[in-house]
matplotlib code that plots the C-alpha trace (Angstrom):
import matplotlib.pyplot as plt

x = [88.8, 86.9, 85.5, 87.1, 88.2, 87.9, 87.0, 90.3, 90.0, 89.4, 93.2, 94.2, 93.6, 94.0, 98.0, 97.9, 97.1, 99.6, 102.4, 101.9, 102.1, 105.6, 106.6, 105.5, 106.9, 110.4, 110.2, 110.3, 113.6, 116.9, 119.4, 122.0, 120.1, 118.0, 118.1, 117.8, 113.9, 113.2, 115.0, 113.1, 110.1, 110.3, 111.1, 107.4, 105.6, 107.4, 106.9, 103.2, 102.6, 104.2, 101.9, 98.6, 99.0, 99.5, 96.4, 94.8, 96.7, 95.2, 91.5, 88.6, 87.7, 84.3, 83.0, 80.7, 77.3]
y = [99.8, 98.0, 95.1, 92.2, 90.8, 86.6, 86.1, 85.2, 87.6, 90.0, 89.1, 89.1, 92.5, 94.2, 92.5, 93.2, 96.8, 97.2, 96.0, 98.9, 101.2, 99.5, 99.2, 103.3, 104.5, 102.2, 104.2, 107.9, 107.2, 108.5, 106.0, 108.3, 111.0, 107.9, 108.6, 106.6, 107.5, 106.5, 102.8, 102.4, 103.5, 101.3, 98.4, 99.6, 98.6, 95.3, 94.1, 95.3, 93.2, 90.7, 90.9, 91.4, 87.9, 86.4, 87.6, 86.6, 83.0, 82.4, 84.0, 81.3, 82.0, 83.1, 84.4, 81.9, 82.5]
z = [119.6, 116.3, 115.3, 114.8, 111.3, 111.9, 108.5, 106.6, 103.4, 105.6, 107.0, 104.0, 102.8, 105.8, 106.5, 102.2, 103.6, 106.5, 104.0, 101.1, 104.4, 105.4, 101.6, 101.0, 104.2, 103.0, 99.9, 101.8, 104.1, 102.0, 103.8, 102.7, 105.6, 107.4, 111.3, 113.8, 114.9, 110.9, 111.5, 115.0, 113.2, 110.7, 113.5, 115.5, 112.3, 112.1, 115.4, 115.2, 112.1, 114.2, 116.4, 114.3, 112.4, 115.6, 116.1, 113.4, 113.6, 117.1, 116.0, 115.7, 111.2, 112.1, 115.8, 116.9, 116.4]

ax = plt.figure().add_subplot(projection="3d")
ax.plot(x, y, z, "-o")
ax.set_aspect("equal")
plt.show()
């Protein structure tokens, strides 16, 4: 796994990137032809974003020296 992101600016940047990816996926889905798998993937992405936000909220600002 990668190194933990403890810097608040890096956390915000990470979340912006993930939200941007989510919006790209959302924009690519045609409402008329969307399948259940498409909706399930969007829900999974939102759950992952929520989980990451919870991790960031519970993580100290900086790693101890």
